[in-house]
MDTraj code that builds the backbone (N, CA, C; nanometers):
import mdtraj as md
import numpy as np

residues = "MET SER ALA ALA ARG ILE LEU ILE LEU GLY ALA GLY GLY LEU GLY CYS PRO ALA SER LEU ALA LEU ALA ARG THR GLY SER VAL ARG LEU THR VAL VAL ASP ASP ASP VAL VAL GLU LEU SER ASN LEU PRO ARG GLN ARG TRP HIS ARG THR GLY ASP VAL GLY ARG PRO LYS VAL ALA SER LEU ALA ALA HIS LEU ALA ALA ALA PHE PRO ASP ILE GLU VAL THR PRO LEU HIS ARG ARG LEU THR ALA ASP GLU ALA PRO SER LEU PHE ALA GLY HIS GLN VAL VAL ILE ASP GLY THR ASP GLY PRO GLU GLY LYS PHE HIS PHE SER ASP ALA ALA LEU GLN ALA GLY VAL PRO LEU ILE HIS GLY GLY VAL LEU ARG TRP GLU GLY VAL ALA PHE PRO ILE ILE PRO GLY GLY PRO CYS LEU ARG CYS LEU PHE GLU VAL PRO PRO PRO PRO GLU LEU THR PRO THR CYS ALA SER ALA GLY VAL MET GLY PRO MET ALA GLY TRP VAL GLY ALA GLN GLN ALA GLN LEU ALA LEU GLN VAL LEU ARG ASP PRO GLY SER LEU HIS PRO VAL HIS LEU HIS ARG PHE ASP GLY ARG ARG LEU ARG TRP ARG THR THR PRO LEU SER PRO ARG PRO GLY CYS GLY CYS GLY ALA SER PRO SER GLY GLU LEU ARG ALA".split()
xyz = np.array([
    [14.9961, 9.9157, 6.1083],
    [14.9197, 10.0355, 6.0760],
    [14.8646, 10.0224, 5.9353],
    [14.7322, 10.0483, 5.9171],
    [14.6730, 10.0414, 5.7849],
    [14.7276, 10.1556, 5.7001],
    [14.7095, 10.1437, 5.5675],
    [14.7649, 10.2440, 5.4766],
    [14.7071, 10.3814, 5.5068],
    [14.7919, 10.4743, 5.5428],
    [14.7497, 10.6093, 5.5781],
    [14.7381, 10.6941, 5.4526],
    [14.6390, 10.7809, 5.4490],
    [14.6181, 10.8722, 5.3366],
    [14.6919, 11.0027, 5.3652],
    [14.7982, 11.0270, 5.2888],
    [14.8837, 11.1434, 5.3122],
    [14.8898, 11.2286, 5.1864],
    [14.8690, 11.3577, 5.2037],
    [14.8752, 11.4536, 5.0941],
    [15.0074, 11.5284, 5.1013],
    [15.0794, 11.5346, 4.9892],
    [15.2046, 11.6086, 4.9815],
    [15.1859, 11.7254, 4.8854],
    [15.2090, 11.8453, 4.9342],
    [15.2010, 11.9653, 4.8513],
    [15.3400, 11.9970, 4.7995],
    [15.3601, 11.9741, 4.6705],
    [15.4900, 11.9994, 4.6111],
    [15.5655, 11.8714, 4.5818],
    [15.6163, 11.8591, 4.4603],
    [15.6925, 11.7413, 4.4185],
    [15.8377, 11.7785, 4.3920],
    [15.8881, 11.8736, 4.4729],
    [16.0233, 11.9228, 4.4529],
    [16.1179, 11.8856, 4.5641],
    [16.1922, 11.9863, 4.6135],
    [16.2996, 11.9613, 4.7081],
    [16.2565, 11.8966, 4.8378],
    [16.1392, 11.9315, 4.8897],
    [16.0883, 11.8707, 5.0120],
    [15.9971, 11.7522, 4.9835],
    [15.9140, 11.7640, 4.8816],
    [15.8212, 11.6560, 4.8500],
    [15.8895, 11.5270, 4.8085],
    [16.0026, 11.5382, 4.7384],
    [16.0734, 11.4168, 4.6948],
    [16.1265, 11.3360, 4.8136],
    [16.2064, 11.3948, 4.9039],
    [16.2557, 11.3134, 5.0161],
    [16.1446, 11.2717, 5.1117],
    [16.0417, 11.3549, 5.1280],
    [15.9307, 11.3162, 5.2155],
    [15.8591, 11.1941, 5.1601],
    [15.8349, 11.1920, 5.0297],
    [15.7650, 11.0778, 4.9690],
    [15.8505, 10.9519, 4.9768],
    [15.9814, 10.9661, 4.9598],
    [16.0709, 10.8511, 4.9706],
    [16.0674, 10.7929, 5.1116],
    [16.0787, 10.8786, 5.2122],
    [16.0771, 10.8317, 5.3511],
    [15.9449, 10.7644, 5.3853],
    [15.8340, 10.8199, 5.3361],
    [15.7030, 10.7606, 5.3641],
    [15.6856, 10.6281, 5.2902],
    [15.7311, 10.6218, 5.1662],
    [15.7175, 10.4982, 5.0882],
    [15.7914, 10.3833, 5.1535],
    [15.9002, 10.4125, 5.2206],
    [15.9781, 10.3074, 5.2854],
    [15.9027, 10.2415, 5.4004],
    [15.7996, 10.3076, 5.4512],
    [15.7205, 10.2445, 5.5572],
    [15.6303, 10.1356, 5.5012],
    [15.5977, 10.1444, 5.3719],
    [15.5145, 10.0427, 5.3074],
    [15.3688, 10.0468, 5.3450],
    [15.3237, 10.1515, 5.4137],
    [15.1852, 10.1537, 5.4610],
    [15.1213, 10.2906, 5.4415],
    [15.1400, 10.3488, 5.3212],
    [15.0838, 10.4804, 5.2929],
    [15.0206, 10.4830, 5.1542],
    [14.9228, 10.5708, 5.1392],
    [14.8663, 10.6056, 5.0093],
    [14.8890, 10.7545, 4.9907],
    [14.9639, 10.7902, 4.8885],
    [15.0064, 10.9285, 4.8706],
    [14.9289, 10.9981, 4.7599],
    [14.8937, 11.1224, 4.7855],
    [14.8462, 11.2144, 4.6823],
    [14.9476, 11.3276, 4.6752],
    [14.9960, 11.3584, 4.5557],
    [15.0981, 11.4617, 4.5392],
    [15.0448, 11.5675, 4.4429],
    [15.0470, 11.6935, 4.4876],
    [14.9951, 11.8056, 4.4081],
    [15.1088, 11.9004, 4.3723],
    [15.1186, 11.9355, 4.2445],
    [15.2202, 12.0311, 4.1994],
    [15.1853, 12.0714, 4.0563],
    [15.2008, 12.1985, 4.0236],
    [15.1706, 12.2437, 3.8877],
    [15.2963, 12.2699, 3.8058],
    [15.4130, 12.2399, 3.8636],
    [15.5401, 12.2734, 3.8002],
    [15.5905, 12.1577, 3.7135],
    [15.6897, 12.1891, 3.6296],
    [15.7565, 12.0863, 3.5491],
    [15.9026, 12.0781, 3.5904],
    [15.9657, 11.9672, 3.5594],
    [16.1050, 11.9446, 3.5960],
    [16.1973, 12.0343, 3.5127],
    [16.2907, 12.1003, 3.5825],
    [16.3943, 12.1792, 3.5174],
    [16.5312, 12.1210, 3.5521],
    [16.6277, 12.1468, 3.4680],
    [16.7620, 12.0919, 3.4899],
    [16.8185, 12.1332, 3.6254],
    [16.7893, 12.2554, 3.6677],
    [16.8419, 12.3046, 3.7953],
    [16.7823, 12.2320, 3.9148],
    [16.6710, 12.1601, 3.8960],
    [16.6077, 12.0867, 4.0062],
    [16.6837, 11.9595, 4.0433],
    [16.7559, 11.9026, 3.9492],
    [16.8071, 11.7669, 3.9661],
    [16.9003, 11.7461, 4.0856],
    [16.9856, 11.8427, 4.1241],
    [17.0765, 11.8152, 4.2369],
    [17.0062, 11.7902, 4.3704],
    [16.8836, 11.8425, 4.3894],
    [16.8208, 11.8290, 4.5208],
    [16.6833, 11.7622, 4.5167],
    [16.6363, 11.7220, 4.3988],
    [16.5027, 11.6631, 4.3879],
    [16.5163, 11.5186, 4.3408],
    [16.5163, 11.4295, 4.4362],
    [16.5604, 11.2908, 4.4265],
    [16.4974, 11.2110, 4.3137],
    [16.3705, 11.2302, 4.2871],
    [16.3027, 11.1417, 4.1923],
    [16.3213, 11.1813, 4.0463],
    [16.3658, 11.3012, 4.0177],
    [16.3707, 11.3493, 3.8795],
    [16.5057, 11.3217, 3.8139],
    [16.5012, 11.2919, 3.6834],
    [16.6207, 11.2592, 3.6065],
    [16.6330, 11.3555, 3.4871],
    [16.7466, 11.3496, 3.4196],
    [16.7669, 11.4359, 3.3028],
    [16.6580, 11.4136, 3.1990],
    [16.6174, 11.2905, 3.1801],
    [16.5137, 11.2605, 3.0823],
    [16.3763, 11.3116, 3.1200],
    [16.3597, 11.3571, 3.2448],
    [16.2308, 11.4088, 3.2898],
    [16.2172, 11.5596, 3.2707],
    [16.3218, 11.6265, 3.2270],
    [16.3167, 11.7715, 3.2092],
    [16.2006, 11.8070, 3.1155],
    [16.1160, 11.8984, 3.1593],
    [15.9969, 11.9372, 3.0838],
    [15.8726, 11.8576, 3.1185],
    [15.8892, 11.7499, 3.1933],
    [15.7772, 11.6650, 3.2344],
    [15.7157, 11.7196, 3.3638],
    [15.5837, 11.7077, 3.3836],
    [15.5266, 11.7494, 3.5118],
    [15.5957, 11.6784, 3.6277],
    [15.6268, 11.7532, 3.7317],
    [15.6973, 11.6942, 3.8457],
    [15.6176, 11.5816, 3.9101],
    [15.4864, 11.5979, 3.9181],
    [15.4065, 11.4926, 3.9817],
    [15.4114, 11.3633, 3.9017],
    [15.4166, 11.3742, 3.7681],
    [15.4239, 11.2546, 3.6842],
    [15.5584, 11.1856, 3.7004],
    [15.6653, 11.2662, 3.7053],
    [15.7997, 11.2099, 3.7236],
    [15.8112, 11.1419, 3.8595],
    [15.7673, 11.2108, 3.9649],
    [15.7747, 11.1536, 4.0990],
    [15.6944, 11.0237, 4.1070],
    [15.5707, 11.0262, 4.0574],
    [15.4841, 10.9083, 4.0669],
    [15.5431, 10.7896, 3.9920],
    [15.5994, 10.8150, 3.8741],
    [15.6534, 10.7060, 3.7935],
    [15.7748, 10.6420, 3.8597],
    [15.8684, 10.7243, 3.9062],
    [15.9902, 10.6700, 3.9665],
    [15.9631, 10.6080, 4.1034],
    [15.8717, 10.6679, 4.1797],
    [15.8396, 10.6112, 4.3098],
    [15.7700, 10.4762, 4.2928],
    [15.6776, 10.4671, 4.1952],
    [15.6078, 10.3413, 4.1718],
    [15.7033, 10.2321, 4.1245],
    [15.8052, 10.2712, 4.0474],
    [15.9029, 10.1727, 4.0026],
    [15.9853, 10.1185, 4.1189],
    [16.0148, 10.2050, 4.2152],
    [16.0950, 10.1633, 4.3305],
    [16.0122, 10.0929, 4.4377],
    [15.8836, 10.1332, 4.4479],
    [15.7952, 10.0774, 4.5500],
    [15.6620, 10.0399, 4.4849],
    [15.6566, 9.9262, 4.4174],
    [15.5373, 9.8891, 4.3397],
    [15.4101, 9.8784, 4.4225],
    [15.4209, 9.8562, 4.5524],
    [15.3027, 9.8383, 4.6356],
    [15.2450, 9.9692, 4.6881],
    [15.3133, 10.0799, 4.6623],
    [15.2660, 10.2090, 4.7121],
    [15.1719, 10.2725, 4.6108],
    [15.0567, 10.3169, 4.6570],
    [14.9600, 10.3864, 4.5710],
    [14.9919, 10.5351, 4.5692],
    [15.0116, 10.5909, 4.4493],
    [15.0441, 10.7324, 4.4349],
    [14.9458, 10.7961, 4.3370],
    [14.8807, 10.9029, 4.3801],
    [14.7890, 10.9774, 4.2935],
    [14.8502, 11.1132, 4.2626],
    [14.8947, 11.1369, 4.1383],
    [14.9525, 11.2664, 4.1035],
    [14.8439, 11.3636, 4.0559],
    [14.8478, 11.4863, 4.1043],
    [14.7553, 11.5911, 4.0609],
    [14.8372, 11.7069, 4.0063],
    [14.8380, 11.7201, 3.8740],
    [14.9182, 11.8249, 3.8108],
    [14.8336, 11.9518, 3.7987],
    [14.8312, 12.0304, 3.9048],
    [14.7574, 12.1560, 3.9047],
    [14.7998, 12.2398, 4.0244],
    [14.7634, 12.3664, 4.0176],
    [14.7899, 12.4571, 4.1297],
    [14.6737, 12.4483, 4.2271],
    [14.7030, 12.4256, 4.3514],
    [14.6000, 12.4162, 4.4539],
    [14.5734, 12.5559, 4.5091],
    [14.4479, 12.6012, 4.4972],
    [14.4130, 12.7341, 4.5465],
    [14.3727, 12.7278, 4.6931],
    [14.3713, 12.8440, 4.7568],
    [14.3321, 12.8517, 4.8975],
    [14.1886, 12.8053, 4.9169],
    [14.1008, 12.8336, 4.8202],
    [13.9601, 12.7935, 4.8326],
    [13.9427, 12.6428, 4.8204],
    [14.0233, 12.5792, 4.7366],
    [14.0106, 12.4353, 4.7139],
    [14.0776, 12.3515, 4.8217],
    [14.1751, 12.4103, 4.8904],
    [14.2586, 12.3324, 4.9819],
    [14.1812, 12.2611, 5.0934],
    [14.0877, 12.3264, 5.1647],
    [14.0232, 12.2568, 5.2759],
    [13.9527, 12.1278, 5.2363],
    [13.8849, 12.1269, 5.1221],
    [13.8137, 12.0052, 5.0814],
    [13.9104, 11.8943, 5.0431],
    [14.0224, 11.9280, 4.9793],
    [14.1215, 11.8259, 4.9461],
    [14.1887, 11.7741, 5.0732],
    [14.2200, 11.8635, 5.1646],
    [14.2818, 11.8228, 5.2909],
    [14.1918, 11.7254, 5.3663],
    [14.0609, 11.7502, 5.3629],
    [13.9663, 11.6706, 5.4418],
    [13.9647, 11.5240, 5.4010],
    [14.0114, 11.4924, 5.2815],
    [14.0152, 11.3540, 5.2357],
    [14.1426, 11.2810, 5.2744],
    [14.2257, 11.3440, 5.3575],
    [14.3530, 11.2847, 5.3975],
    [14.3698, 11.2940, 5.5492],
    [14.4599, 11.2140, 5.6016],
    [14.4823, 11.2103, 5.7456],
    [14.5895, 11.3083, 5.7912],
    [14.6788, 11.3450, 5.7006],
    [14.7837, 11.4420, 5.7324],
    [14.8341, 11.5011, 5.6014],
    [14.8779, 11.6269, 5.6074],
    [14.9280, 11.6991, 5.4905],
    [15.0721, 11.7405, 5.5166],
    [15.1572, 11.7249, 5.4164],
    [15.2955, 11.7728, 5.4227],
    [15.3096, 11.8891, 5.3250],
    [15.3470, 12.0048, 5.3765],
    [15.3625, 12.1234, 5.2926],
    [15.5074, 12.1355, 5.2470],
    [15.5308, 12.1030, 5.1204],
    [15.6637, 12.1142, 5.0616],
    [15.6707, 12.2251, 4.9587],
    [15.5827, 12.3270, 4.9707],
    [15.5816, 12.4372, 4.8758],
    [15.6873, 12.5411, 4.9118],
    [15.7116, 12.6307, 4.8188],
    [15.8093, 12.7381, 4.8378],
    [15.7375, 12.8703, 4.8158],
    [15.7287, 12.9521, 4.9168],
    [15.6585, 13.0793, 4.9058],
    [15.5709, 13.1021, 5.0277],
    [15.5916, 13.2122, 5.0997],
    [15.5219, 13.2322, 5.2267],
    [15.3718, 13.2492, 5.2151],
    [15.3240, 13.3163, 5.1130],
    [15.1794, 13.3402, 5.1041],
    [15.1028, 13.2093, 5.0952],
    [15.1504, 13.1172, 5.0107],
    [15.0853, 12.9880, 4.9989],
    [15.0910, 12.9099, 5.1285],
    [15.2023, 12.9177, 5.1990],
    [15.2162, 12.8443, 5.3247],
    [15.1155, 12.8938, 5.4293],
    [15.0906, 13.0234, 5.4334],
    [14.9902, 13.0760, 5.5259],
    [14.8514, 13.0264, 5.4875],
    [14.8208, 13.0253, 5.3575],
    [14.6912, 12.9747, 5.3118],
    [14.6730, 12.8293, 5.3527],
    [14.7774, 12.7488, 5.3363],
    [14.7652, 12.6062, 5.3660],
    [14.7595, 12.5809, 5.5165],
    [14.8275, 12.6628, 5.5951],
    [14.8154, 12.6534, 5.7401],
    [14.6709, 12.6798, 5.7821],
    [14.6107, 12.7848, 5.7257],
    [14.4713, 12.8172, 5.7561],
    [14.3779, 12.7053, 5.7113],
    [14.4037, 12.6505, 5.5913],
    [14.3170, 12.5461, 5.5361],
    [14.3206, 12.4199, 5.6204],
    [14.4381, 12.3859, 5.6715],
    [14.4506, 12.2662, 5.7547],
    [14.3688, 12.2806, 5.8821],
    [14.3733, 12.3983, 5.9435],
    [14.2961, 12.4207, 6.0644],
    [14.1459, 12.4192, 6.0334],
    [14.1082, 12.4755, 5.9188],
    [13.9679, 12.4749, 5.8782],
    [13.9172, 12.3330, 5.8567],
    [14.0012, 12.2487, 5.7966],
    [13.9619, 12.1100, 5.7679],
    [13.9787, 12.0192, 5.8898],
    [14.0505, 12.0667, 5.9905],
    [14.0764, 11.9834, 6.1077],
    [14.1750, 11.8712, 6.0813],
    [14.2661, 11.8947, 5.9861],
    [14.3646, 11.7937, 5.9461],
    [14.5047, 11.8441, 5.9799],
    [14.5883, 11.7647, 6.0461],
    [14.7246, 11.8087, 6.0772],
    [14.8050, 11.8363, 5.9498],
    [14.8876, 11.9378, 5.9562],
    [14.9770, 11.9736, 5.8455],
    [15.1178, 11.9864, 5.8997],
    [15.2137, 11.9337, 5.8246],
    [15.3545, 11.9440, 5.8634],
    [15.4191, 12.0524, 5.7787],
    [15.4468, 12.1651, 5.8418],
    [15.5115, 12.2769, 5.7741],
    [15.6602, 12.2475, 5.7573],
    [15.7162, 12.2924, 5.6465],
    [15.8597, 12.2778, 5.6251],
    [15.9118, 12.3868, 5.5346],
    [16.0365, 12.4217, 5.5520],
    [16.0980, 12.5215, 5.4663],
    [16.2492, 12.5104, 5.4714],
    [16.3140, 12.5430, 5.3613],
    [16.4601, 12.5438, 5.3550],
    [16.5070, 12.6690, 5.2830],
    [16.6211, 12.7186, 5.3235],
    [16.6808, 12.8351, 5.2598],
    [16.8292, 12.8364, 5.2930],
    [16.9102, 12.8411, 5.1893],
    [17.0557, 12.8416, 5.2054],
    [17.0998, 12.7241, 5.2934],
    [17.1516, 12.7519, 5.4146],
    [17.2043, 12.6462, 5.5017],
    [17.1101, 12.6119, 5.6164],
    [16.9858, 12.6580, 5.6112],
    [16.8953, 12.6365, 5.7228],
    [16.7647, 12.5727, 5.6760],
    [16.7031, 12.4995, 5.7688],
    [16.5741, 12.4386, 5.7397],
    [16.4907, 12.4311, 5.8660],
    [16.3586, 12.4342, 5.8502],
    [16.2685, 12.4250, 5.9654],
    [16.1536, 12.3301, 5.9326],
    [16.0974, 12.2714, 6.0378],
    [15.9790, 12.1882, 6.0243],
    [15.9048, 12.1911, 6.1572],
    [15.7710, 12.1929, 6.1501],
    [15.6932, 12.1766, 6.2728],
    [15.5505, 12.1377, 6.2365],
    [15.4845, 12.0644, 6.3264],
    [15.3475, 12.0203, 6.2991],
    [15.2460, 12.1269, 6.3369],
    [15.1497, 12.1483, 6.2499],
    [15.0367, 12.2368, 6.2773],
    [14.9156, 12.1468, 6.2992],
    [14.8693, 12.1403, 6.4221],
    [14.7619, 12.0486, 6.4574],
    [14.6451, 12.1270, 6.5151],
    [14.5236, 12.0699, 6.5112],
    [14.4084, 12.1398, 6.5682],
    [14.4362, 12.1825, 6.7126],
    [14.4098, 12.3092, 6.7413],
    [14.4427, 12.3639, 6.8722],
    [14.5695, 12.4456, 6.8720],
    [14.6453, 12.4386, 6.7598],
    [14.7629, 12.5216, 6.7427],
    [14.8863, 12.4690, 6.8154],
    [14.9956, 12.5413, 6.8015],
    [15.0113, 12.6683, 6.7303],
    [15.0150, 12.6505, 6.5783],
    [14.9861, 12.7606, 6.5093],
    [14.9878, 12.7584, 6.3627],
    [15.0936, 12.8566, 6.3129],
    [15.0998, 12.8721, 6.1829],
    [15.2011, 12.9599, 6.1248],
    [15.1771, 13.1055, 6.1654],
    [15.0499, 13.1422, 6.1830],
    [15.0184, 13.2798, 6.2221],
    [15.0560, 13.3079, 6.3682],
    [15.0728, 13.2040, 6.4466],
    [15.1209, 13.2248, 6.5831],
    [15.2649, 13.2738, 6.5824],
    [15.3401, 13.2344, 6.4800],
    [15.4801, 13.2749, 6.4708],
    [15.4957, 13.4102, 6.4025],
    [15.4172, 13.4337, 6.2950],
    [15.4412, 13.5516, 6.2123],
    [15.3184, 13.6402, 6.1898],
    [15.1992, 13.5944, 6.2261],
    [15.0716, 13.6655, 6.2109],
    [15.0314, 13.6831, 6.0648],
    [15.1116, 13.7503, 5.9844],
    [15.0771, 13.7708, 5.8430],
    [15.2003, 13.7424, 5.7575],
    [15.1796, 13.7066, 5.6291],
    [15.2950, 13.6838, 5.5416],
    [15.3753, 13.8122, 5.5235],
    [15.5068, 13.8028, 5.5221],
    [15.5890, 13.9217, 5.4961],
    [15.5739, 13.9642, 5.3502],
    [15.6039, 14.0896, 5.3198],
    [15.5960, 14.1355, 5.1804],
    [15.6847, 14.0508, 5.0901],
    [15.6358, 14.0146, 4.9708],
    [15.7146, 13.9291, 4.8806],
    [15.8539, 13.9834, 4.8507],
    [15.8649, 14.1179, 4.8391],
    [15.9950, 14.1757, 4.8045],
    [16.0956, 14.1636, 4.9182],
    [16.0477, 14.1322, 5.0395],
    [16.1376, 14.1165, 5.1538],
    [16.1549, 13.9708, 5.1931],
    [16.1014, 13.8813, 5.1124],
    [16.1017, 13.7401, 5.1486],
    [16.1816, 13.6582, 5.0494],
    [16.3023, 13.6154, 5.0846],
    [16.3785, 13.5286, 4.9936],
    [16.3164, 13.3907, 4.9849],
    [16.3260, 13.3288, 4.8705],
    [16.2789, 13.1918, 4.8505],
    [16.3943, 13.1074, 4.7981],
    [16.3703, 12.9768, 4.7872],
    [16.4750, 12.8900, 4.7306],
    [16.5130, 12.9364, 4.5906],
    [16.4119, 12.9780, 4.5133],
    [16.4374, 13.0187, 4.3757],
    [16.5226, 13.1448, 4.3699],
    [16.5001, 13.2380, 4.4653],
    [16.5710, 13.3655, 4.4593],
    [16.7025, 13.3651, 4.5372],
    [16.7075, 13.2896, 4.6470],
    [16.8251, 13.2932, 4.7343],
    [16.9076, 13.1659, 4.7307],
    [16.8501, 13.0581, 4.6804],
    [16.9218, 12.9323, 4.6716],
    [16.9137, 12.8494, 4.7982],
    [16.9517, 12.7242, 4.7868],
    [16.9532, 12.6334, 4.9010],
    [17.0564, 12.5246, 4.8740],
    [17.1263, 12.4836, 4.9772],
    [17.2179, 12.3712, 4.9635],
    [17.1365, 12.2437, 4.9461],
    [17.1675, 12.1679, 4.8429],
    [17.0879, 12.0509, 4.8069],
    [17.0548, 11.9570, 4.9214],
    [17.1533, 11.9169, 5.0045],
    [17.1225, 11.8222, 5.1116],
    [17.0232, 11.8746, 5.2145],
    [17.0094, 12.0077, 5.2260],
    [16.9168, 12.0638, 5.3245],
    [16.7750, 12.0150, 5.3004],
    [16.7326, 12.0121, 5.1737],
    [16.5980, 11.9692, 5.1419],
    [16.5752, 11.8240, 5.1827],
    [16.6771, 11.7410, 5.1656],
    [16.6644, 11.6017, 5.2047],
    [16.6455, 11.5852, 5.3541],
    [16.7224, 11.6604, 5.4331],
    [16.7109, 11.6534, 5.5784],
    [16.5721, 11.6957, 5.6237],
    [16.5250, 11.8092, 5.5723],
    [16.3977, 11.8639, 5.6198],
    [16.2799, 11.7821, 5.5687],
    [16.2837, 11.7387, 5.4421],
    [16.1759, 11.6550, 5.3908],
    [16.1611, 11.5260, 5.4683],
    [16.2744, 11.4654, 5.5046],
    [16.2705, 11.3427, 5.5842],
    [16.2147, 11.3697, 5.7237],
    [16.2494, 11.4850, 5.7810],
    [16.1959, 11.5220, 5.9129],
    [16.0448, 11.5441, 5.9049],
    [15.9977, 11.6045, 5.7960],
    [15.8536, 11.6221, 5.7790],
    [15.7832, 11.4863, 5.7742],
    [15.8416, 11.3916, 5.7032],
    [15.7827, 11.2578, 5.6965],
    [15.7782, 11.1943, 5.8348],
    [15.8850, 11.2099, 5.9112],
    [15.8891, 11.1533, 6.0457],
    [15.7807, 11.2144, 6.1343],
    [15.7633, 11.3467, 6.1251],
    [15.6599, 11.4131, 6.2043],
    [15.5204, 11.3685, 6.1607],
    [15.5017, 11.3488, 6.0299],
    [15.3723, 11.3016, 5.9801],
    [15.3402, 11.1635, 6.0366],
    [15.4379, 11.0753, 6.0379],
    [15.4171, 10.9411, 6.0929],
    [15.3899, 10.9476, 6.2429],
    [15.4546, 11.0419, 6.3106],
    [15.4309, 11.0586, 6.4537],
    [15.2880, 11.1051, 6.4791],
    [15.2388, 11.1935, 6.3953],
    [15.0993, 11.2384, 6.4056],
    [15.0043, 11.1194, 6.3929],
    [15.0329, 11.0315, 6.2969],
    [14.9455, 10.9176, 6.2712],
    [14.9505, 10.8146, 6.3839],
    [15.0674, 10.7933, 6.4378],
    [15.0843, 10.6860, 6.5366],
    [15.0487, 10.7299, 6.6785],
    [15.0871, 10.8522, 6.7144],
    [15.0669, 10.8952, 6.8525],
    [15.0583, 11.0475, 6.8575],
    [14.9425, 11.1052, 6.8220],
    [14.9306, 11.2517, 6.8188],
    [14.9657, 11.3171, 6.9516],
    [14.9354, 11.2509, 7.0620],
    [14.9635, 11.3099, 7.1917],
    [15.1109, 11.3332, 7.2178],
    [15.1966, 11.2593, 7.1479],
    [15.3409, 11.2742, 7.1705],
    [15.3946, 11.4061, 7.1153],
    [15.3123, 11.4782, 7.0388],
    [15.3562, 11.6048, 6.9815],
    [15.3342, 11.7227, 7.0766],
    [15.2726, 11.6982, 7.1886],
    [15.2478, 11.8059, 7.2852],
    [15.3598, 11.8090, 7.3891],
    [15.4221, 11.9242, 7.4151],
    [15.3986, 12.0480, 7.3408],
    [15.4601, 12.0423, 7.2009],
    [15.4030, 12.1204, 7.1106],
    [15.4564, 12.1267, 6.9741],
    [15.5937, 12.1935, 6.9767],
    [15.6849, 12.1395, 6.8972],
    [15.8197, 12.1953, 6.8880],
    [15.8513, 12.2385, 6.7451],
    [15.9211, 12.3473, 6.7332],
    [15.9801, 12.3900, 6.6064],
    [16.1142, 12.3207, 6.5931],
    [16.1347, 12.2493, 6.4827],
    [16.2596, 12.1783, 6.4560],
    [16.3403, 12.2601, 6.3549],
    [16.4562, 12.3063, 6.3968],
    [16.5410, 12.3884, 6.3094],
    [16.6720, 12.3143, 6.2840],
    [16.7064, 12.3026, 6.1552],
    [16.8293, 12.2316, 6.1191],
    [16.9355, 12.3299, 6.0745],
    [17.0537, 12.3187, 6.1349],
    [17.1695, 12.4006, 6.1002],
    [17.2585, 12.3185, 6.0085],
    [17.2587, 12.3523, 5.8804],
    [17.3341, 12.2751, 5.7829],
    [17.4839, 12.2889, 5.7967],
    [17.5308, 12.3968, 5.8555],
    [17.6752, 12.4144, 5.8732],
    [17.7284, 12.3263, 5.9862],
    [17.6462, 12.3095, 6.0899],
    [17.6893, 12.2280, 6.2040],
    [17.6282, 12.0878, 6.2015],
    [17.5397, 12.0637, 6.1061],
    [17.4739, 11.9340, 6.0905],
    [17.4061, 11.8891, 6.2203],
    [17.3219, 11.9761, 6.2717],
    [17.2505, 11.9392, 6.3934],
    [17.1135, 12.0066, 6.3971],
    [17.0204, 11.9382, 6.4674],
    [16.8856, 11.9904, 6.4882],
    [16.8798, 12.0628, 6.6224],
    [16.7948, 12.1642, 6.6278],
    [16.7644, 12.2312, 6.7540],
    [16.6118, 12.2423, 6.7630],
    [16.5543, 12.2109, 6.8771],
    [16.4095, 12.2160, 6.8933],
    [16.3710, 12.3231, 6.9938],
    [16.2616, 12.3916, 6.9638],
    [16.2113, 12.4985, 7.0496],
    [16.0619, 12.4776, 7.0718],
    [16.0152, 12.4724, 7.1966],
    [15.8718, 12.4551, 7.2209],
    [15.7928, 12.5775, 7.1752],
    [15.6748, 12.5543, 7.1214],
    [15.5878, 12.6608, 7.0722],
    [15.4546, 12.6571, 7.1453],
    [15.3900, 12.7714, 7.1557],
    [15.2567, 12.7812, 7.2149],
    [15.1680, 12.8647, 7.1239],
    [15.0360, 12.8394, 7.1237],
    [14.9453, 12.9231, 7.0445],
    [14.9537, 13.0690, 7.0888],
    [14.9472, 13.1600, 6.9942],
    [14.9459, 13.3028, 7.0256],
    [14.8091, 13.3400, 7.0811],
    [14.8032, 13.4098, 7.1938],
    [14.6735, 13.4499, 7.2486],
    [14.5887, 13.5248, 7.1449],
    [14.4656, 13.4812, 7.1294],
    [14.3764, 13.5452, 7.0345],
    [14.3809, 13.4873, 6.8950],
    [14.4771, 13.3993, 6.8657],
    [14.4839, 13.3389, 6.7325],
    [14.3731, 13.2354, 6.7179],
    [14.3108, 13.2300, 6.6028],
    [14.2002, 13.1378, 6.5799],
    [14.2367, 12.9922, 6.5880],
    [14.3658, 12.9589, 6.5784],
    [14.4035, 12.8179, 6.5821],
    [14.3809, 12.7576, 6.7196],
    [14.3651, 12.8422, 6.8224],
    [14.3396, 12.7925, 6.9566],
    [14.1947, 12.7651, 6.9837],
    [14.1114, 12.7707, 6.8785],
    [13.9678, 12.7483, 6.8952],
    [13.9308, 12.6077, 6.8554],
    [13.8304, 12.5536, 6.9189],
    [13.7763, 12.4233, 6.8837],
    [13.6865, 12.4386, 6.7621],
    [13.6417, 12.3270, 6.6988],
    [13.5520, 12.3389, 6.5837],
    [13.4275, 12.4195, 6.6135],
    [13.3830, 12.4262, 6.7382],
    [13.2632, 12.5019, 6.7729],
    [13.2909, 12.6512, 6.7818],
    [13.4216, 12.6872, 6.7756],
    [13.4588, 12.8277, 6.7848],
    [13.4989, 12.8704, 6.9241],
    [13.4853, 12.7804, 7.0240],
    [13.5229, 12.8134, 7.1596],
    [13.6739, 12.7958, 7.1775],
    [13.7357, 12.8861, 7.2495],
    [13.8790, 12.8766, 7.2727],
    [13.9106, 12.7567, 7.3603],
    [14.0163, 12.6858, 7.3235],
    [14.0618, 12.5741, 7.4037],
    [14.1361, 12.6272, 7.5255],
    [14.1355, 12.5483, 7.6315],
    [14.2085, 12.5894, 7.7521],
    [14.3572, 12.5745, 7.7284],
])
top = md.Topology()
chain = top.add_chain()
for i, resn in enumerate(residues, 1):
    res = top.add_residue(resn, chain, resSeq=i)
    for name in ("N", "CA", "C"):
        top.add_atom(name, md.element.get_by_symbol(name[0]), res)
traj = md.Trajectory(xyz[None], top)
C-alpha cells in the first residue's frame, strides 16, 4: 500500500496511540492538528510527551518523538485550532481523518465536515472506564444519527472534567487506527457500520450495528439525492 495521507485531530490521549499504531505500518503520511500545549497531567496517558516537553506545543512534541522512533514517517504538525469552516478543505487533502478531540460540539462539527468533504472520519471518545469508536463514511451513519444535536455543555462530562483511566485512551486510539487502515484497504468491509464500545472494567469490546437515521443528511449522495 502506498503512503496514505491521514489527518489526526488532536495530539493527546487518542492522537498519540493512533499515530503510534499508524506509524508502525510504515506506509503513512500524517498531519496532526492541535492548539494545546503539554501539561504534566497529560503524561500518564499521552505516549509521546515527556516531562521535558511540558509547555511545548503537543504537535511539536508528538512530531519530534515520532520522527525519532520512525525516521521514515512523514509528519506535518499544525499548531492551531481547526475551525468548523476550515475543516472541510483540510479534510479534502487527506484520505481519512481520525478525530481524537475532546468535546462534543467540535466532534459534531468534524462529523459534518467529513461528510461535506466526502472523506471518512473515525470518531473516538473516552471517559472514565469506557471508550467508543466508529467510522463515519459517506452515506452514513454519522454522529447526528446517534444524537442529532450536541448536548448542552453543562450536561456533558469530558476527560478534563470527569477524568479517564489512562489505558482507555490507548485502547481506543489504537482501535481508531485499525478502523482507519480498514477504510483504506477495504471500505466495503465496514458495511454495516458498527459502533465499537470498550468496557475498561471487563477489558472487552462490544460491537453494535448502526444505520443512518431516516431524514439525516448523511444518507444523501454528493448530488443531494438520498441513497437507498
